[in-house]
C-alpha positions as CSV (number, residue, x, y, z in Angstrom):
1,M,-84.2,68.5,-10.7
2,L,-80.5,69.5,-10.8
3,F,-78.1,67.7,-10.7
4,K,-75.9,67.1,-7.2
5,R,-72.6,66.7,-7.9
6,K,-70.6,63.8,-5.6
7,T,-69.1,65.3,-2.8
8,P,-65.1,64.0,-2.6
9,Y,-66.4,61.3,0.4
10,E,-69.0,60.3,-0.9
11,K,-66.6,59.8,-4.1
12,E,-64.1,58.1,-2.1
13,M,-66.2,55.9,0.1
14,A,-67.9,54.8,-3.7
15,A,-64.6,53.8,-4.9
16,L,-64.3,51.5,-1.6
17,L,-67.5,49.5,-2.2
18,K,-66.0,49.2,-5.5
19,K,-63.2,47.9,-4.3
20,E,-64.9,46.0,-1.8
21,R,-67.9,44.1,-3.8
22,R,-65.1,43.3,-6.5
23,F,-62.5,41.5,-4.0
24,L,-65.4,39.9,-1.8
25,A,-66.8,38.9,-5.7
26,K,-63.9,37.3,-6.0
27,R,-63.5,35.2,-3.6
28,V,-67.0,33.8,-3.5
29,N,-66.9,32.2,-6.5
30,Q,-63.4,30.5,-6.0
31,K,-63.1,26.9,-6.2
32,E,-60.2,24.3,-5.7
33,S,-57.3,24.7,-7.7
34,F,-55.6,22.5,-9.6
35,V,-52.8,22.0,-7.8
36,N,-54.8,21.4,-4.0
37,E,-56.4,19.1,-6.6
38,K,-53.7,16.8,-7.5
39,L,-51.5,17.1,-3.9
40,E,-54.9,16.0,-1.8
41,K,-53.7,12.3,-2.3
42,Y,-50.6,12.5,-0.8
43,V,-51.6,14.4,1.9
44,P,-51.3,13.0,5.5
45,A,-54.5,12.7,7.0
46,K,-53.4,14.7,10.3
47,L,-51.5,17.4,8.8
48,Q,-54.9,19.3,9.3
49,S,-54.8,19.2,12.1
50,T,-51.5,19.7,13.5
51,L,-52.3,23.1,10.9
52,D,-54.7,24.1,12.7
53,S,-53.2,23.5,16.4
54,A,-49.8,25.0,15.3
55,F,-51.2,28.6,13.7
56,A,-54.0,28.4,16.5
57,K,-50.9,28.0,18.9
58,A,-49.1,30.7,17.1
59,F,-52.3,33.1,17.2
60,S,-52.4,32.7,21.3
61,L,-48.9,33.0,22.2
62,I,-48.4,36.5,20.2
63,F,-51.2,37.7,21.7
64,E,-50.0,37.2,24.5
65,K,-45.9,37.3,24.0
66,G,-45.2,38.3,21.4
67,T,-47.0,41.8,20.0
68,K,-43.8,43.9,21.7
69,I,-41.7,41.3,20.0
70,I,-43.3,42.6,16.7
71,E,-43.5,46.3,18.0
72,K,-39.8,46.4,18.0
73,T,-39.5,46.0,13.6
74,Y,-41.3,49.0,13.3
75,N,-41.3,52.4,15.0
76,K,-44.7,52.8,16.7
77,S,-44.2,56.3,18.2
78,G,-43.6,57.2,14.5
79,L,-46.3,55.8,12.3
80,E,-48.6,57.2,15.0
81,I,-47.2,60.8,14.6
82,D,-47.6,60.5,10.9
83,F,-51.6,59.7,11.5
84,K,-52.2,62.4,12.8
85,E,-50.2,64.7,10.5
86,N,-52.6,62.8,7.8
87,E,-55.5,63.4,9.5
88,Y,-54.9,67.0,10.1
89,I,-53.7,67.7,6.7
90,D,-56.8,65.7,5.2
91,S,-59.2,68.6,8.1
92,L,-57.8,71.1,6.4
93,R,-58.1,69.7,2.4
94,N,-60.6,67.7,2.7
95,S,-59.9,65.9,-0.4
96,R,-59.9,61.7,-2.2
97,S,-56.4,62.9,-2.2
98,S,-55.9,63.8,1.2
99,M,-58.5,61.2,2.1
100,R,-56.0,59.0,0.2
101,S,-53.2,59.6,2.5
102,F,-54.0,56.9,5.0
103,S,-54.3,54.0,2.6
104,R,-51.3,54.7,0.6
105,K,-49.3,54.4,3.5
106,A,-50.7,51.9,4.6
107,R,-50.4,49.9,0.9
108,T,-45.7,50.4,1.1
109,A,-45.3,49.0,4.5
110,G,-47.7,45.8,3.8
111,N,-45.1,45.7,0.4
112,I,-42.6,46.2,2.2
113,N,-44.2,42.7,4.8
114,L,-45.1,40.3,1.8
115,L,-41.9,41.2,0.3
116,L,-40.5,39.7,4.1
117,S,-43.2,36.7,3.8
118,G,-41.9,35.8,0.3
119,T,-38.5,35.5,0.9
120,A,-38.6,33.6,4.2
121,G,-41.0,31.2,3.1
122,I,-39.1,30.8,0.5
123,G,-36.0,29.9,2.2
124,M,-37.5,27.3,4.2
125,G,-38.9,25.8,1.4
126,I,-35.6,25.0,0.2
127,L,-35.0,24.0,3.7
128,G,-37.8,21.7,3.9
129,V,-39.4,24.0,6.3
130,G,-43.1,23.4,6.5
131,I,-44.6,23.2,9.3
132,P,-42.6,24.8,11.4
133,D,-42.3,28.3,9.6
134,I,-46.0,29.0,10.4
135,P,-45.7,30.9,13.6
136,V,-42.8,32.7,11.6
137,F,-45.2,33.7,8.8
138,T,-48.7,34.1,11.8
139,A,-46.0,36.7,12.7
140,M,-45.2,38.6,9.8
141,V,-49.5,38.9,8.6
142,L,-49.5,40.5,12.3
143,K,-47.1,42.9,12.2
144,S,-48.5,43.8,8.8
145,V,-51.7,43.9,10.3
146,Y,-50.6,45.7,13.5
147,Q,-48.6,48.4,10.9
148,I,-52.3,48.6,9.1
149,A,-53.8,49.7,12.1
150,L,-51.7,52.1,13.1
151,D,-51.7,54.2,10.0
152,Y,-55.2,54.0,10.1
153,G,-55.4,55.2,13.3
154,F,-56.6,52.2,15.0
155,E,-55.2,50.1,18.0
156,Y,-54.7,46.5,18.1
157,E,-54.1,45.2,22.7
158,S,-57.9,45.5,22.9
159,E,-59.8,42.2,23.3
160,K,-61.8,44.4,20.8
161,E,-59.2,44.8,18.2
162,R,-58.3,41.5,18.6
163,A,-61.9,40.0,17.6
164,F,-61.3,43.0,14.4
165,I,-58.2,41.3,13.8
166,L,-58.5,37.2,13.4
167,W,-61.6,38.4,11.7
168,V,-60.5,40.3,9.1
169,I,-57.6,37.9,8.9
170,E,-60.4,34.0,8.3
171,G,-62.4,36.6,5.8
172,A,-59.2,37.6,3.5
173,V,-58.9,33.6,3.5
174,S,-62.3,32.6,2.8
175,C,-64.4,31.5,-0.3
176,G,-67.9,30.9,-0.6
177,D,-71.0,31.4,1.5
178,N,-68.2,31.9,5.0
179,I,-66.6,34.7,3.6
180,A,-70.2,36.8,3.1
181,K,-70.8,35.6,7.0
182,V,-67.1,37.2,8.6
183,N,-68.2,40.1,6.5
184,F,-70.5,40.6,7.1
185,R,-70.3,40.0,11.2
186,I,-67.1,42.4,10.5
187,D,-69.5,44.7,9.2
188,E,-71.2,45.0,11.7
189,F,-68.5,45.6,14.3
190,I,-67.8,48.8,11.9
191,E,-70.9,50.5,12.8
192,N,-71.8,49.9,16.3
193,G,-67.8,48.1,18.1
194,L,-69.1,46.1,19.8
195,L,-68.2,42.3,20.2
196,P,-71.6,39.7,19.2
197,E,-73.1,38.5,22.2
198,G,-71.5,35.6,23.6
199,Y,-67.2,36.3,21.3
200,S,-65.0,34.6,22.8
201,Q,-61.5,35.4,21.3
202,P,-60.3,31.6,21.9
203,K,-63.3,30.1,18.5
204,A,-62.1,33.8,17.6
205,I,-58.4,32.1,17.0
206,A,-59.6,28.3,16.5
207,D,-61.6,30.4,13.4
208,A,-58.8,32.1,11.4
209,A,-57.0,29.3,12.8
210,G,-58.5,27.2,11.5
211,T,-59.3,29.0,8.1
212,L,-55.5,29.6,7.4
213,S,-54.4,25.7,7.2
214,K,-57.6,24.9,5.5
215,E,-56.1,27.5,2.8
216,L,-52.0,26.4,3.4
217,L,-52.9,23.3,3.7
218,Y,-51.0,21.8,0.6
219,M,-49.4,24.4,0.2
220,K,-47.6,23.7,4.2
221,F,-46.7,19.9,2.1
222,V,-45.3,20.5,-0.4
223,Q,-43.5,23.0,2.0
224,G,-41.9,20.7,4.2
225,I,-40.3,19.0,0.4
226,P,-36.2,20.2,0.2
227,I,-36.1,22.0,-2.2
228,I,-39.4,22.5,-4.2
229,G,-40.8,23.3,-0.9
230,A,-40.2,26.9,-2.5
231,V,-43.2,26.9,-4.1
232,G,-44.8,26.4,-1.6
233,G,-42.9,28.9,0.7
234,F,-44.1,31.6,-2.4
235,Y,-46.9,30.7,-1.6
236,D,-46.6,32.5,2.0
237,A,-46.6,35.4,-0.1
238,V,-49.6,35.3,-2.1
239,Y,-51.8,34.9,1.2
240,M,-49.7,37.3,2.5
241,K,-51.5,40.0,-0.1
242,R,-54.5,38.7,0.1
243,I,-54.7,39.6,3.7
244,N,-53.4,43.1,3.5
245,E,-55.9,44.4,0.9
246,Y,-59.0,43.2,2.6
247,A,-57.1,45.2,6.0
248,N,-56.4,47.7,3.8
249,L,-60.2,47.7,3.1
250,K,-61.9,47.2,6.0
251,Y,-59.6,49.9,7.9
252,R,-60.0,52.6,5.5
253,K,-63.6,52.1,5.5
254,R,-63.7,52.6,9.1
255,R,-61.5,55.7,8.3
256,L,-64.5,56.5,6.5
257,L,-66.9,56.2,8.1
258,L,-65.7,57.7,11.5
259,R,-64.2,60.7,9.5
260,G,-68.1,61.5,7.7
261,E,-67.8,64.8,6.2
262,I,-66.1,67.4,6.6
263,K,-68.3,70.6,6.0
């Protein structure tokens, strides 16, 4: 049999799946950090439930009233126009480079938001502001994911898209068996576009909030201590980077599958 050369689309999809497998493998095998193990005995027992509630309230408030405010921090119509231009160029060129134009744009916005998140987190840490930083951090996370969504041609205000966003955030900061479960749920949605039976936005918010609070528990505790809290605040950027990376993988997969082969 003659060797069949892969198309640009097939190469791009294979590269994406390889990156996704690498991301998932790293998270599945992640162990508790040395710093967290040392801090565990100093953290108040009620802090976990306090963080759960704070993150859940932040998500609910932003979904209800804050999205329009967040949109004032970027040019939504400009991003929508940029996507249409990239989509048109891709339809003409049908190359790996044109397919990657969406992810290049998304990474640029993500890097800017990463810098802003890190700066805000460190600043609040120096002041000893931990838990009150949560609404700011949550808003920055959603702003970054909103911009990534627009760069790939997706909206973010419908119930379905909010579900996708919450799963992406939950999956990005999950580890062990949970990330495999969340990733499977996301891929099912990418394939069929349907919410699972019995889906509840409050539960999805609670799941995302709980996973975030569990991961950030010790760092938010440290962030509440003046001066040295800058170390805890720095972790805002660490988790923002992880969320941006996973969001790019999943939105890129959605865009590629919708695009398919251009004949």
